[in-house]
C-alpha positions as CSV (number, residue, x, y, z in Angstrom):
1,X,64.2,-26.7,-5.1
2,X,61.3,-27.7,-7.3
3,X,57.8,-26.4,-6.7
4,X,56.6,-29.5,-5.0
5,X,58.2,-31.9,-2.9
6,X,59.2,-35.1,-4.6
7,X,58.2,-38.6,-3.4
8,X,61.7,-39.2,-2.6
9,X,61.8,-36.1,-0.5
10,X,58.8,-37.1,1.5
11,X,60.3,-40.5,2.2
12,X,63.6,-39.0,3.5
13,X,61.7,-36.5,5.4
14,X,59.4,-39.0,7.1
15,X,61.6,-42.1,7.6
16,X,65.3,-40.8,7.7
17,X,64.5,-38.1,10.3
18,X,64.3,-40.7,13.1
19,X,67.6,-42.0,12.4
20,X,69.2,-38.6,12.5
21,X,67.4,-37.9,15.8
22,X,68.8,-41.2,17.3
23,X,72.3,-40.1,16.3
24,X,71.9,-36.7,17.8
25,X,71.0,-37.9,21.2
26,X,73.5,-40.7,21.2
27,X,76.4,-38.5,20.1
28,X,75.9,-34.9,20.6
29,X,79.5,-34.2,20.3
30,X,79.1,-34.5,16.6
31,X,79.0,-31.3,14.6
32,X,75.4,-30.8,13.3
33,X,74.4,-28.7,10.4
34,X,71.8,-28.1,7.6
35,X,71.8,-31.3,5.6
36,X,72.6,-30.4,2.0
37,X,71.0,-33.7,0.8
38,X,67.6,-32.6,2.2
39,X,65.4,-29.7,1.0
40,X,66.0,-26.6,3.0
41,X,63.3,-24.3,4.3
42,X,63.2,-21.1,2.3
43,X,64.8,-17.9,3.6
44,X,63.9,-14.3,3.5
45,X,66.0,-11.0,4.6
46,X,65.1,-9.7,8.0
47,X,64.5,-6.0,7.0
48,X,67.3,-3.6,7.8
49,X,69.4,-6.2,9.5
50,X,70.3,-7.4,6.1
51,X,70.6,-11.0,7.4
52,X,68.8,-14.0,6.0
53,X,66.6,-16.2,8.1
54,X,64.4,-19.1,7.5
55,X,60.7,-18.3,7.1
56,X,59.9,-20.9,9.9
57,X,61.5,-20.2,13.2
58,X,62.0,-22.6,16.3
59,X,60.0,-21.2,19.1
60,X,61.5,-21.7,22.5
61,X,58.5,-21.3,24.6
62,X,58.0,-25.1,24.9
63,X,59.3,-27.8,27.0
64,X,62.9,-28.4,25.9
65,X,65.5,-31.0,26.9
66,X,68.1,-29.0,28.8
67,X,70.8,-31.5,28.1
68,X,70.4,-31.9,24.3
69,X,67.1,-31.5,22.6
70,X,66.6,-33.6,19.5
71,X,64.0,-31.2,18.1
72,X,66.6,-28.5,17.6
73,X,68.8,-30.8,15.7
74,X,66.0,-31.9,13.4
75,X,65.0,-28.4,12.7
76,X,68.6,-27.5,11.7
77,X,68.8,-30.3,9.4
78,X,66.1,-28.7,7.2
79,X,67.6,-25.2,7.5
80,X,65.4,-24.0,10.5
81,X,68.5,-22.5,12.2
82,X,66.9,-19.6,14.0
83,X,66.1,-20.4,17.7
84,X,63.8,-17.9,19.5
85,X,64.5,-17.9,23.2
86,X,63.7,-15.7,26.1
87,X,65.0,-15.2,29.7
88,X,61.5,-16.3,31.1
89,X,60.7,-19.2,28.7
90,X,60.4,-22.6,30.1
91,X,60.2,-21.4,33.6
92,X,63.6,-19.7,33.0
93,X,65.2,-22.8,31.4
94,X,65.0,-22.0,27.8
95,X,68.2,-20.2,27.4
96,X,70.1,-23.0,29.1
97,X,68.5,-25.4,26.8
98,X,69.7,-23.4,23.8
99,X,73.1,-22.8,25.3
100,X,73.7,-26.5,25.8
101,X,72.5,-27.6,22.4
102,X,74.7,-25.1,20.6
103,X,77.7,-26.0,22.5
104,X,77.3,-29.6,22.4
105,X,76.4,-29.8,18.7
106,X,79.1,-27.1,17.9
107,X,76.8,-25.0,15.8
108,X,77.2,-21.4,17.1
109,X,78.3,-19.9,14.0
110,X,75.8,-21.8,12.0
111,X,72.7,-20.7,14.0
112,X,70.7,-17.5,14.8
113,X,69.8,-16.9,18.4
114,X,67.3,-14.3,19.6
115,X,66.5,-13.8,23.2
116,X,64.4,-11.3,25.1
117,X,64.3,-9.3,28.3
118,X,61.3,-8.7,30.6
119,X,63.3,-5.8,32.2
120,X,62.3,-2.7,30.2
121,X,64.4,-0.1,32.0
122,X,67.9,0.6,30.5
123,X,69.8,-0.9,33.4
124,X,67.6,-3.9,33.7
125,X,67.8,-4.5,30.0
126,X,71.6,-4.5,30.1
127,X,71.7,-6.7,33.1
128,X,69.4,-9.3,31.4
129,X,71.6,-9.3,28.3
130,X,74.6,-10.3,30.4
131,X,72.6,-13.0,32.2
132,X,71.3,-14.3,28.8
133,X,75.1,-14.4,27.4
134,X,75.9,-16.8,30.3
135,X,72.9,-19.0,30.0
136,X,73.3,-19.1,26.2
137,X,76.9,-20.0,26.5
138,X,77.9,-17.5,23.8
139,X,79.7,-14.2,23.6
140,X,77.1,-12.6,21.3
141,X,73.3,-12.8,20.7
142,X,72.0,-12.2,17.0
143,X,68.9,-10.2,17.9
144,X,67.8,-9.2,21.4
145,X,64.2,-7.9,22.0
146,X,62.4,-6.0,24.7
147,X,59.8,-8.6,25.5
148,X,56.2,-8.0,25.5
149,X,56.4,-4.3,25.1
150,X,53.2,-2.5,25.9
151,X,54.4,0.9,27.1
152,X,55.8,3.0,23.9
153,X,57.7,5.4,26.2
154,X,60.1,2.5,27.0
155,X,61.7,3.2,23.4
156,X,63.6,6.1,24.5
157,X,67.1,7.9,24.3
158,X,68.2,6.2,27.5
159,X,67.7,2.5,26.1
160,X,69.1,3.7,22.7
161,X,72.4,4.5,24.4
162,X,72.4,1.1,26.2
163,X,71.6,-0.7,23.0
164,X,74.4,1.2,21.1
165,X,76.9,0.3,24.0
166,X,75.9,-3.4,23.8
167,X,76.4,-3.5,20.1
168,X,79.7,-1.8,20.3
169,X,80.8,-4.3,22.8
170,X,79.7,-6.9,20.3
171,X,77.2,-8.5,22.9
172,X,74.2,-8.1,20.6
173,X,74.1,-7.6,16.9
174,X,70.5,-6.4,16.5
175,X,67.7,-5.0,18.6
176,X,63.9,-5.0,18.5
177,X,61.0,-5.6,20.5
178,X,58.0,-8.1,20.8
179,X,54.3,-7.1,21.4
180,X,51.0,-8.7,21.4
181,X,48.6,-6.4,23.4
182,X,46.0,-4.3,22.1
183,X,48.4,-1.5,20.9
184,X,50.2,-3.7,18.4
185,X,49.5,-1.0,15.6
186,X,50.7,1.8,17.7
187,X,53.9,0.1,18.4
188,X,54.5,-0.8,14.8
189,X,54.0,2.8,13.8
190,X,56.6,3.7,16.5
191,X,59.1,1.2,15.1
192,X,58.7,2.7,11.6
193,X,59.8,6.1,13.2
194,X,62.7,4.8,15.4
195,X,65.8,3.9,13.1
196,X,67.5,1.8,15.9
197,X,64.5,-0.6,16.1
198,X,65.5,-3.2,13.4
199,X,62.9,-5.9,14.1
200,X,59.4,-6.4,15.7
201,X,57.9,-9.7,16.6
202,X,54.1,-9.2,16.9
203,X,50.8,-11.1,17.2
204,X,49.5,-11.7,13.8
205,X,47.1,-14.3,12.2
206,X,45.1,-15.0,9.3
207,X,42.0,-13.6,10.9
208,X,43.3,-10.0,11.1
209,X,43.9,-9.2,7.4
210,X,40.7,-7.2,7.5
211,X,42.2,-4.9,10.2
212,X,42.8,-1.6,8.3
213,X,44.6,0.2,11.2
214,X,47.0,-2.8,11.8
215,X,47.7,-3.2,8.0
216,X,48.6,0.5,7.6
217,X,51.0,0.1,10.6
218,X,52.5,-3.1,8.9
219,X,52.9,-1.2,5.8
220,X,54.7,1.6,7.5
221,X,57.1,-0.8,9.4
222,X,57.9,-2.6,6.3
223,X,58.5,0.4,4.3
224,X,60.8,1.7,7.0
225,X,62.8,-1.6,6.8
226,X,61.8,-3.0,10.0
227,X,62.1,-7.0,10.0
228,X,58.7,-8.4,10.8
229,X,58.1,-11.6,12.6
230,X,54.7,-13.1,13.1
231,X,53.9,-14.9,16.3
232,X,50.7,-16.5,17.6
233,X,49.7,-17.3,14.2
234,X,47.2,-20.0,15.0
235,X,44.5,-17.4,15.6
236,X,45.0,-16.8,19.3
237,X,41.6,-17.9,20.4
238,X,41.0,-18.6,24.1
239,X,38.6,-21.5,23.3
240,X,37.4,-22.6,20.0
241,X,34.6,-24.6,21.4
242,X,32.4,-26.3,18.8
243,X,33.5,-23.9,16.2
244,X,36.8,-25.8,15.4
245,X,34.8,-28.9,14.9
246,X,32.9,-27.5,12.0
247,X,36.1,-26.3,10.3
248,X,36.4,-28.4,7.2
249,X,39.7,-30.0,6.6
250,X,40.0,-29.7,3.0
251,X,42.7,-29.6,0.3
252,X,46.4,-30.5,0.9
253,X,46.9,-28.8,4.2
254,X,45.4,-28.9,7.7
255,X,44.2,-25.8,9.3
256,X,47.5,-25.3,11.3
257,X,49.5,-25.5,8.2
258,X,47.2,-23.4,6.2
259,X,47.3,-20.8,8.9
260,X,51.2,-20.6,8.6
261,X,51.0,-20.6,4.8
262,X,48.6,-17.7,4.9
263,X,51.1,-15.8,7.0
264,X,53.9,-16.6,4.7
265,X,51.9,-15.5,1.6
266,X,52.2,-11.9,2.9
267,X,55.4,-10.5,1.4
268,X,55.7,-8.0,4.3
269,X,56.3,-10.7,6.9
270,X,59.8,-12.2,7.0
271,X,59.0,-15.3,9.1
272,X,56.8,-16.9,11.6
273,X,57.9,-18.3,14.9
274,X,56.1,-21.5,15.9
275,X,56.3,-23.3,19.1
276,X,56.7,-26.9,18.2
277,X,56.4,-29.1,21.2
278,X,56.9,-32.5,19.5
279,X,58.5,-34.0,16.3
280,X,55.0,-34.4,14.6
281,X,54.2,-30.7,14.7
282,X,57.8,-29.9,13.8
283,X,57.7,-32.1,10.7
284,X,54.2,-30.9,9.7
285,X,55.4,-27.2,9.9
286,X,58.6,-28.0,8.0
287,X,56.7,-29.7,5.2
288,X,54.3,-26.7,4.9
289,X,57.3,-24.3,4.6
290,X,59.2,-26.5,2.0
291,X,56.4,-26.7,-0.4
292,X,56.1,-23.6,-2.4
293,X,52.6,-24.2,-3.7
294,X,50.5,-21.4,-2.7
295,X,47.1,-21.9,-0.8
296,X,44.4,-22.6,-3.4
297,X,40.8,-21.1,-3.4
298,X,39.4,-24.2,-1.4
299,X,42.0,-23.6,1.6
300,X,41.6,-19.8,1.6
301,X,37.8,-20.2,1.6
302,X,38.1,-22.6,4.4
303,X,40.3,-20.3,6.3
304,X,38.0,-17.4,5.9
305,X,35.1,-19.5,7.3
306,X,37.1,-20.4,10.1
307,X,38.1,-17.0,10.9
308,X,34.5,-15.9,10.7
309,X,33.4,-18.8,12.9
310,X,36.0,-18.1,15.6
311,X,36.1,-14.2,15.7
312,X,33.9,-13.9,18.7
313,X,36.2,-16.3,20.4
314,X,39.4,-14.4,19.7
315,X,40.8,-11.9,22.4
316,X,42.9,-9.3,20.6
317,X,44.4,-8.2,24.0
318,X,42.7,-4.7,23.7
319,X,41.9,-4.7,27.4
320,X,42.3,-1.0,27.4
321,X,38.6,-1.1,26.1
322,X,37.2,-3.9,28.3
323,X,39.0,-3.6,31.6
324,X,37.9,0.0,32.5
325,X,34.3,-1.2,32.2
326,X,34.7,-3.5,35.0
327,X,34.7,-2.2,38.6
328,X,37.6,-4.3,39.9
329,X,41.3,-4.4,39.6
330,X,41.3,-7.4,37.3
331,X,43.6,-8.0,34.2
332,X,41.3,-9.4,31.5
333,X,43.9,-9.3,28.7
334,X,46.6,-11.2,30.7
335,X,44.1,-13.6,32.0
336,X,42.8,-14.4,28.5
337,X,46.3,-15.0,27.4
338,X,46.9,-17.5,30.1
339,X,43.7,-19.2,29.1
340,X,45.1,-19.5,25.6
341,X,48.3,-21.1,26.9
342,X,46.0,-23.6,28.9
343,X,43.5,-24.3,26.0
344,X,45.2,-23.8,22.8
345,X,48.9,-24.4,23.6
346,X,48.2,-27.2,25.8
347,X,50.5,-25.7,28.6
348,X,48.3,-25.8,31.7
349,X,51.2,-25.7,34.2
350,X,52.6,-22.6,32.4
351,X,49.2,-21.0,32.5
352,X,48.7,-21.5,36.2
353,X,52.0,-20.4,37.1
354,X,51.6,-17.1,35.2
355,X,48.2,-16.6,36.6
356,X,49.6,-17.2,40.1
357,X,52.0,-14.3,39.6
358,X,49.3,-11.6,39.1
359,X,48.4,-9.5,42.1
360,X,46.0,-11.2,44.5
361,X,43.2,-8.7,43.6
362,X,43.5,-9.5,39.9
363,X,43.2,-13.1,40.7
364,X,39.8,-12.7,42.4
365,X,37.3,-13.2,39.6
366,X,34.4,-14.6,41.6
367,X,31.5,-12.3,42.1
368,X,32.6,-9.6,39.7
369,X,30.0,-8.5,37.1
370,X,31.8,-8.8,33.7
371,X,28.7,-7.9,31.6
372,X,29.9,-4.5,30.9
373,X,33.1,-5.9,29.5
374,X,30.9,-8.1,27.2
375,X,29.2,-5.1,25.9
376,X,32.1,-3.0,25.0
377,X,34.2,-5.7,23.3
378,X,34.4,-4.8,19.6
379,X,34.3,-8.5,18.5
380,X,31.7,-9.9,20.8
381,X,33.9,-12.0,22.9
382,X,32.0,-13.4,26.0
383,X,34.4,-12.1,28.5
384,X,32.1,-13.1,31.6
385,X,32.2,-16.8,30.4
386,X,36.0,-16.7,30.0
387,X,36.7,-15.0,33.2
388,X,34.4,-17.6,35.0
389,X,36.3,-20.5,33.4
390,X,39.7,-18.8,34.2
391,X,38.6,-18.9,37.9
392,X,38.0,-22.6,37.5
393,X,41.0,-23.8,35.7
394,X,43.7,-21.3,36.5
395,X,43.1,-20.6,40.2
């Protein structure tokens, strides 16, 4: 592929795509595959798995058509053949959507399926794998994660035995975990020291390149051959407020595309998973991935201004710092994450559903003094303001 997309490529990309989607929904029995006549998203090797995957991954934590989702078919045409699912995504419907797509399109051997387990005990993990196989309508899963790992003690000899057993049975091919709380660096260091952890999906964005501890942990994991996948790349701010309006859309890419390209520019990162709720965002992300032109000085400077302007609006999930400062059984990190789903991802129903599953005491946000949390936050996040808002929009 040439360094730049040609005008002919862009015409095919913008116009021909709609025709392919129409065909996909009308005749899902046809066998779909990457379209050799179209440019294909670049691929990289996922660490010690030795497998090649696209640098852009199709995130399943969005609303999918359970019968046959055309976004999946469109992604596949451009080589985005990695589908990131989980037993809890889409209110528990994501795996069924992926399963229906791959069986009706007859593409199981042409795609990579990742799924995840919210059960972190060995028996629960094995049970979830078996349930996922049924929902996904497959006899194997390419990569299976412990989902949202926080407790490093869960990576233990008992789980290692179960993982080895499931691999021997051919039910999973590779194993790893995902993490997005305040101890991401600690967990990456753990992965680097754990030979049977093959991949980690972790929260990473352009605003965190200055974090020396995190970068040292990324270096260690990469050196150990752990395949690294970035998630929540759009700078996981709870509320950008007026700062986002001041961001200058300069150069060739908008800020969302630039954020992805900044992550891809890091040779340690294999790929970025993106939740693409509609065709427009899907096509914008694919376009950014296809063009090999690196970000120029103008785009990088704009990203840096954006990162600085929104730093105090970003929750890094380090509630082990702020939560103890508050005299109440609240869950600041989780609540901030649910606000992110509400504000940034445009998923208010999901945000309210997850908030509603917190213990009743954790949902009582009124009348609590969050000022101490404000004082200890290393990034100056106005925790009190966000908790007040959470009580208004999530309760």
